[in-house]
LODO-320329 format. One record per residue (C-alpha): residue number from 1; residue in one letter; x, y, z. Coordinates in steps of 0.001 Angstrom, whole numbers, plus 500000, padded with zeros to 6 digits. Example, Ala and Ser with C-alpha at 12.3 -4.5 7.8 and 13.67 -1.06 7.14 Angstrom:
[1, a, [512300, 495500, 507800]];
[2, s, [513670, 498940, 507140]];
// end
This chain:
[1, m, [500000, 500000, 500000]];
[2, k, [501432, 503367, 498963]];
[3, r, [501745, 506023, 501650]];
[4, i, [500777, 509655, 500958]];
[5, l, [501436, 512605, 503259]];
[6, l, [498884, 515429, 502949]];
[7, i, [500009, 518832, 504290]];
[8, e, [496960, 521110, 504112]];
[9, d, [495583, 523667, 506591]];
[10, e, [492013, 523849, 505254]];
[11, k, [490330, 521257, 507495]];
[12, n, [487339, 520485, 505273]];
[13, l, [489477, 520126, 502156]];
[14, s, [492068, 518057, 503995]];
[15, r, [489419, 515660, 505304]];
[16, f, [487792, 515363, 501885]];
[17, i, [491098, 514548, 500164]];
[18, e, [492047, 512131, 502942]];
[19, l, [488791, 510178, 502549]];
[20, e, [489104, 510073, 498756]];
[21, l, [492687, 508809, 498975]];
[22, q, [491709, 506157, 501492]];
[23, h, [488885, 505113, 499169]];
[24, e, [491574, 504583, 496513]];
[25, s, [493428, 502298, 498976]];
[26, f, [496211, 504721, 499897]];
[27, s, [497546, 505017, 503445]];
[28, v, [497295, 508710, 504393]];
[29, g, [499084, 510868, 506963]];
[30, t, [498062, 514484, 507534]];
[31, a, [499498, 517712, 508904]];
[32, s, [497849, 521139, 509126]];
[33, n, [500916, 523401, 509251]];
[34, g, [504346, 523640, 507690]];
[35, q, [506363, 522723, 510770]];
[36, d, [504450, 519513, 511528]];
[37, g, [504359, 518613, 507838]];
[38, l, [508115, 519018, 507481]];
[39, q, [508776, 516901, 510557]];
[40, l, [506536, 514106, 509285]];
[41, a, [508081, 514292, 505819]];
[42, m, [511585, 513935, 507208]];
[43, k, [510763, 511381, 509911]];
[44, d, [508845, 508738, 507956]];
[45, y, [508915, 507179, 504496]];
[46, w, [506298, 508458, 502032]];
[47, d, [505637, 507497, 498423]];
[48, l, [504174, 510947, 497683]];
[49, i, [503597, 514285, 499405]];
[50, l, [500626, 516575, 498668]];
[51, l, [501701, 520022, 499824]];
[52, d, [499660, 523200, 500170]];
[53, r, [501652, 526279, 499219]];
[54, m, [500177, 528697, 501771]];
[55, l, [500601, 527168, 505209]];
[56, p, [500796, 528608, 508717]];
[57, g, [504266, 528554, 510233]];
[58, i, [506589, 527506, 507418]];
[59, d, [505121, 528159, 503971]];
[60, g, [504835, 525430, 501374]];
[61, l, [507694, 526664, 499204]];
[62, e, [510156, 526487, 502085]];
[63, v, [508810, 523119, 503181]];
[64, c, [509295, 521874, 499622]];
[65, r, [512868, 523191, 499443]];
[66, q, [513823, 521581, 502743]];
[67, i, [512304, 518234, 501812]];
[68, r, [513976, 518301, 498422]];
[69, a, [517376, 519038, 499966]];
[70, h, [517254, 515660, 501735]];
[71, r, [514634, 513479, 500045]];
[72, k, [513620, 512530, 496502]];
[73, t, [509997, 511930, 497539]];
[74, p, [507634, 513136, 494755]];
[75, i, [505768, 516310, 495695]];
[76, i, [502553, 517676, 494194]];
[77, m, [501975, 521276, 495275]];
[78, i, [498376, 522408, 495858]];
[79, t, [497640, 526131, 495847]];
[80, a, [495197, 528921, 495095]];
[81, k, [497982, 530790, 493281]];
[82, d, [497796, 529826, 489622]];
[83, r, [499763, 532448, 487713]];
[84, i, [502528, 531116, 485456]];
[85, a, [505140, 532800, 487674]];
[86, d, [503678, 531081, 490743]];
[87, r, [503725, 527697, 489033]];
[88, v, [507330, 528141, 487900]];
[89, e, [508321, 529173, 491438]];
[90, g, [506642, 526093, 492852]];
[91, l, [508288, 523775, 490347]];
[92, d, [511673, 525414, 490863]];
[93, s, [511382, 524866, 494611]];
[94, g, [511402, 521131, 493888]];
[95, a, [507772, 520173, 493291]];
[96, d, [507095, 517483, 490690]];
[97, d, [503684, 518861, 489788]];
[98, y, [501450, 521815, 490630]];
[99, i, [497656, 521817, 490802]];
[100, p, [495680, 525048, 491385]];
[101, k, [492602, 525294, 493590]];
[102, p, [489780, 524652, 493079]];
[103, f, [490298, 521279, 491426]];
[104, a, [488273, 518162, 490766]];
[105, i, [489346, 515184, 492864]];
[106, e, [489467, 513134, 489651]];
[107, e, [492191, 515425, 488328]];
[108, l, [494232, 515136, 491520]];
[109, l, [493960, 511347, 491431]];
[110, a, [495017, 511365, 487776]];
[111, r, [498095, 513448, 488603]];
[112, i, [498969, 511063, 491423]];
[113, r, [498748, 508143, 489002]];
[114, v, [501067, 509973, 486578]];
[115, v, [503674, 510493, 489310]];
[116, f, [503600, 506834, 490306]];
[117, r, [503687, 505732, 486669]];
[118, r, [506799, 507847, 486048]];
[119, q, [508415, 506282, 489111]];
[120, e, [507695, 502791, 487815]];
[121, e, [509028, 503643, 484363]];
[122, h, [512227, 505025, 485902]];
[123, d, [512650, 501941, 488126]];
[124, e, [512268, 499687, 485092]];
[125, s, [514652, 501705, 482923]];
[126, p, [517595, 499590, 481663]];
[127, f, [519825, 502668, 481512]];
[128, v, [522381, 503314, 484225]];
[129, q, [524378, 506004, 482452]];
[130, l, [523618, 508332, 479559]];
[131, v, [526437, 509767, 477436]];
[132, f, [526396, 512470, 474776]];
[133, k, [529793, 513655, 473544]];
[134, d, [531550, 514790, 476764]];
[135, l, [528328, 514997, 478786]];
[136, s, [527383, 512100, 481058]];
[137, i, [524539, 511394, 483472]];
[138, n, [524619, 508703, 486132]];
[139, l, [520930, 507911, 486612]];
[140, d, [521472, 506199, 489957]];
[141, s, [523365, 509045, 491615]];
[142, r, [521797, 511778, 489396]];
[143, i, [525277, 513228, 488867]];
[144, v, [525781, 515192, 485643]];
[145, k, [529300, 515777, 484338]];
[146, k, [530926, 517618, 481471]];
[147, g, [534223, 515891, 481087]];
[148, a, [535440, 515503, 484672]];
[149, a, [533595, 518571, 485981]];
[150, e, [530297, 518061, 487796]];
[151, i, [527406, 520308, 486720]];
[152, e, [524785, 521444, 489219]];
[153, l, [521271, 521324, 487741]];
[154, t, [517833, 521988, 489178]];
[155, k, [515328, 519142, 489231]];
[156, r, [513626, 520362, 486059]];
[157, e, [516879, 521054, 484220]];
[158, y, [518040, 517542, 485087]];
[159, a, [514784, 515948, 483898]];
[160, l, [514930, 517958, 480667]];
[161, l, [518514, 516902, 479958]];
[162, v, [517671, 513259, 480670]];
[163, a, [514698, 513406, 478284]];
[164, l, [516859, 514859, 475510]];
[165, m, [519789, 512481, 476050]];
[166, e, [517514, 509451, 476220]];
[167, n, [516237, 510470, 472786]];
[168, t, [519508, 511391, 471062]];
[169, n, [518995, 512125, 467342]];
[170, r, [515221, 512216, 467864]];
[171, v, [513462, 515561, 467576]];
[172, l, [511213, 516223, 470581]];
[173, s, [508435, 518766, 470264]];
[174, r, [507770, 521249, 473058]];
[175, e, [504596, 519322, 473876]];
[176, m, [506515, 516044, 474139]];
[177, l, [509091, 517635, 476450]];
[178, l, [506341, 519214, 478510]];
[179, n, [504726, 515808, 478979]];
[180, k, [508005, 514036, 479763]];
[181, v, [509350, 516614, 482223]];
[182, w, [506246, 518160, 483791]];
[183, g, [503723, 515356, 483305]];
[184, y, [500769, 514801, 481003]];
[185, d, [498346, 516643, 483246]];
[186, a, [500582, 519578, 484200]];
[187, v, [499079, 523015, 483666]];
[188, v, [502218, 524757, 482410]];
[189, d, [502605, 527211, 479547]];
[190, m, [504513, 525844, 476539]];
[191, n, [506962, 528766, 476755]];
[192, v, [508263, 527333, 480034]];
[193, v, [510008, 524633, 477964]];
[194, d, [511886, 527285, 475983]];
[195, g, [512899, 529004, 479206]];
[196, y, [514331, 525834, 480709]];
[197, v, [516223, 525023, 477520]];
[198, r, [517892, 528444, 477855]];
[199, y, [518757, 527774, 481505]];
[200, l, [520203, 524383, 480589]];
[201, r, [522273, 525739, 477720]];
[202, k, [523910, 528299, 480013]];
[203, k, [525121, 525466, 482226]];
[204, i, [526239, 522852, 479711]];
[205, d, [527349, 524788, 476614]];
[206, t, [530842, 526107, 475944]];
[207, p, [530923, 529802, 474968]];
[208, g, [531765, 530296, 471299]];
[209, q, [530814, 526737, 470349]];
[210, d, [527601, 525254, 468982]];
[211, s, [524986, 524357, 471581]];
[212, y, [524526, 520736, 472553]];
[213, i, [520797, 521305, 472154]];
[214, q, [519742, 522204, 468622]];
[215, t, [516555, 524147, 467927]];
[216, l, [514306, 523191, 465024]];
[217, r, [512135, 526270, 464688]];
[218, g, [508450, 525548, 464861]];
[219, i, [509134, 521902, 465752]];
[220, g, [511184, 521411, 468913]];
[221, y, [514629, 520409, 470168]];
[222, v, [517171, 517658, 469569]];
[223, m, [520608, 516557, 470763]];
[224, r, [522129, 515220, 467568]];
[225, k, [525454, 513415, 467281]];
// end
């Protein structure tokens, strides 16, 4: 039985989600503030964390950052803030997905299934290391190197690079990258993909040389040997 931690301060919403998750045969733990939620997240093992962004005590963004600094537990952030900038901030803090309030419980359950499906696909992946020219990714340790130098990437930058390197010589559309990196049900503007490609290029490219990631205008991106 998969274990889900729900950190939500709205009592009625928290109870409703808890009952729905239990109906779906999940084991559920709850916390109503950031401090208690963080302690539970760090103390016990969880398969997934549902995290409200606006919490009393420690806010959801800080809770997310602290969890992500020590754990790889998938996090879906729940919030009333649904501007693109808010979503990007939530994802950059380490969340795997972001769902704005109000939402249908069916959508939340679908997003949970996507997270678990991605986990299963990663666990079944035959790849241990990806290599493209002088770039390498160790999928077990999540260490990215250019030559002998280690490159620090955010969670999204890492996922984007993995998606591109797993599909070397294959052109990936923005929609395909959005689905692979953010999830099929993510509510994220397509331009976010372009932004993250720019961030990634700044970290992996060598000034004055061609980018590792080629742009096919109107189509998408490719890493081509």
